[in-house]
N, C-alpha and C positions, 0 to 999 in steps of 0.2 A: 736758131735758140729766140726768145723773145725776152723781151722783158720781162710779162706776165710771170711766163716759164720761167729769169731769174728769181725770178721774187720774192714764189713761191716754190723756191730749193732754197735758197737764201736763209731762212728762216734759221736750218740748226744744220746748213751743212757745212763748209767750208770758203765758201762763199758771203757766209754770217758778213767781215768784214770792208767791204766791200760797197759801194756803189753804182751805180751804172750813170754814163755822162748827163742820162737824163733824170733818177734823182738826187745827182749832185748838182747841178743846174735850177732843178726847185728849189733848194736848201741852200744855195747862192744867191735867190735867185734877181741871176741871169736868165739867158736865153745859149742855147747846145753850145750851136754854134758860135759862140765865144772861147768855151772851153774848147771848142779846136778851131776857132785860134790860137787863143794860149799855147797850144802843145804847138803849132808847126812853130812859132815864136819861141820856142821855147821859155817860154814866164809859168804855165799853167803848174797849178797842181803834177806829182810824178806820176804816173798813172803806168797797170802789166794794161795787157791785151795778150787773148786767150779765142786763140782761134781770126776769127774778126774783129771783137767787142773789149773796146777798150771798158777796163777797167779799175775806181781810187778810195786806195786803201783809205778806210776814215782816221787814223793814223799818222797818215804821212798828210793828207786832206791838214787836219788842225795843225801840220807843225809845220806845213806851212803857210797856211792863215797867221801862226805865230809868228815866220819868221819876214814878216811884209809887215811886221805892227809896226808904228813909226812913231819914237819921243820925241817930243821936241825940247822933256833935258836934258838931251844922249846929245855935247855939241859933233862930237865924230861922225854920225850918222846924217847933220847939216844940208845943207844945198850953202856950195859958194857960189855966191853971182862972179 
């Protein structure tokens, strides 16, 4: 099943809250290869695989992004020299 078929099914299906790597890469403004590299390095958002196709749950991606936020007012998150 290609991305177009998944997108057409996702409208009212169980995959409605999931993004393909191409969709997520487009939303983040990065290359799909960057997502692949993050996955290998265990740095990217969590994903699930159905068959051979990875999917990213939108809620998990939003949580992953929120966890990456860095505040300048929190001294415990500052780097030490």
